[in-house]
N, C-alpha and C positions, 0 to 999 in steps of 0.2 A: 548541582546543571543541572539543568530540565531537556530531555530529549524528547521528541516527536519522533516518531517511526510511522511512516508511508509503505502500506502492506495493499497486494493487490487479491484478491481471493479467486478460485476458482473452486464451484461446490456444488454437490449432489453430479459429479463427472460421470458415475455410471447409470444415469438416468439415458431412457432411449431415446426418447424426444426432445431436438433441443429446448425449446420449449417450456423443460422442466428442470434445463441444465442452468449453474446463474452466473456470473460471474460478477465483479466489484473491487470495492479496493475501504480503507479502512485507514485509521487514522489511530495511531496510541500514544501515550506522555505520560514520562512521569517526570520525578525529578529523585534524582540518584548522582553516586559520587562519581563515578565515569561511563563511557560507552559500553563496554566489557557486560557491566553490572545491568544499566539500563535494557540493552539485547537480552539478557535473562529473565529481565524481571515482563519482557514482552509476548516473550518462549510463554512463559508461564500463565500470562496474562489468556494470551490466545486460547491454550488448553482446557485452562479454567471455562470460559466463553462456552469450549465446543462441547465442554460436558453439561455445562450447567443452562442455556441458550440452544435458539435453533439457529444461529447463526452459522456454523460451519458444516452443515449435513454432510451427510451419507461420505461420499470421497470428497475429497477433497485436498485441494493443495493451495500453500499462504507463501506468496511471492515477497522477499523483503527490499520495498525500491529503494528510501532514502532513511538515510537519518539528518536528522537536525539537531545540531549543541547548540545551549541560548542561556548565558546564563542568565539574565534577565528578562523580564516582559518589557515591553512599549511601555513609556507610562506619557507622550508627547505625543503620536498619532498611532491609529491602526494598524498594523502587519502585515500582511497578504497573502497566506498560507496559502499553496498549491492550487493554481489557477489549473483551468479545465477547461479545454476547447475542441470542441469536435467536430467534426465536421459530418455529412453523409450521415452512413447509414451505420450504425454500433457498430459492424468488422472494420469500419476504419478506420487507421490511425489516428490520434489525437496528438493536439499542441499540449504542452501540459510544462506551468512555470512553479519554479517552488521559490517563495519568498523574494518574487518580481519588486522592486523599487523604480524611486528615478537614479540609483546607484546601478543598479545591476537590472540588465530584462532579458536574462539565460534562464533557454526552454528550450524542452526536447521534445523528443518525437516519443510517441509511441504507442505500437503498434504487438499484437498475442499472432505466434508462430508456431507453431504443433503444438496449441497449449500452453504455450510459455512468452511469459511479455520480453520483448524489448525494450531498450531504450536507447534510442541513437545507433543503433544496428548493434547491440552490445545485448544476448542474450542474459538471464537472469534464473538462476540455479534457484531452486524449491526451497522454502527459509522450513520449512512443516508441510506433515502430511498426515493428513488420516483416511482410513477404512474404513467405509460402510459404518 
């Protein structure tokens, strides 16, 4: 199976100035025998990226937002993955849709409360955390 993990991150949260702190999102993809193995591989990769790149600097929190499982990739037409629509300033909530299609058009409302993401009003816990 192919697994796609969708993550949010808060980076350099120790910085005094708001302009020096960062937040964002990223995806990881892996082929694995099961979801548990995929999640373990995601964790290993994030730790590796923290050590080898500048993606997750300083005090950093990673939130695991979604896991999508595929038996294979679409061959007849392209599939949309993780559509995002943001209204107004970056601090405003945004609407996101995973795998929108003619058959399903389910979207969620994403927002940040007390430095933690909420999806449709449900708070997400920290997946990984790093200090300095």
